[in-house]
C-alpha positions, -999 to 999 in steps of 0.1 A, spaced: -4 1 0 28 21 6 44 18 -25 15 26 -45 11 52 -30 44 64 -34 43 60 -70 10 86 -69 32 107 -59 62 100 -82 39 103 -107 24 136 -94 48 157 -89 75 145 -122 58 132 -147 28 158 -146 43 186 -148 64 178 -177 32 168 -193 19 200 -190 56 227 -191 60 203 -228 24 209 -240 39 246 -232 60 246 -254 57 222 -281 59 247 -310 90 266 -298 119 267 -320 150 271 -312 169 307 -324 192 283 -357 172 290 -395 186 281 -425 192 298 -457 164 266 -471 122 274 -464 121 243 -469 139 225 -444 128 253 -417 98 232 -424 104 204 -425 132 207 -389 100 224 -376 77 186 -382 98 161 -371 109 185 -343 68 185 -331 60 152 -342 90 141 -322 80 157 -291 40 150 -295 54 112 -297 71 115 -267 37 142 -248 14 106 -255 38 87 -242 42 101 -211 4 108 -205 -6 74 -218 20 63 -188 11 87 -170 -26 74 -172 -22 38 -165 4 43 -137 -26 65 -115 -54 41 -132 -34 10 -120 -23 19 -80 -59 44 -74 -79 16 -82 -57 -7 -65 -56 12 -34 -95 8 -39 -103 -23 -41 -72 -30 -16 -56 -46 -46 -22 -54 -56 -9 -36 -86 7 -57 -115 43 -59 -116 44 -43 -150 28 -9 -133 67 -8 -120 79 -7 -155 54 19 -167 65 39 -135 104 44 -138 94 44 -182 71 72 -173 97 91 -142 126 88 -179 104 94 -200 93 125 -178 132 134 -170 140 137 -212 103 161 -213 124 181 -185 157 179 -202 153 186 -242 129 221 -232 149 233 -225 148 262 -202 111 282 -198 127 321 -200 159 327 -223 193 325 -206 211 358 -192 227 382 -221 258 379 -222 286 410 -200 303 424 -228 343 416 -225 356 450 -207 392 462 -234 424 444 -231 448 479 -206 462 493 -230 
């Protein structure tokens, strides 16, 4: 019973915020741009597709883990052993989303270097 509660807290603490932040920044692009418009569009399509697949996987793993753990607590049944695998995979995908989304604010501006003494 304690393990199921810890799994619920773990899903609420890491994967659900990752899902929210990742969905907010789904269409965000980096500052890079190439000279070819077609290449830019293709890059955006691949980027959005990859992020969308990752977010859908994160949502599915979180939903299965939460439903299994809450159902197990309500009914008093043990959760299937595959739920533990889903929980670990959920944490790993959430970490991947956090690391690939990057910062929410732009990086601080770099200070200009002072000229050498003359």
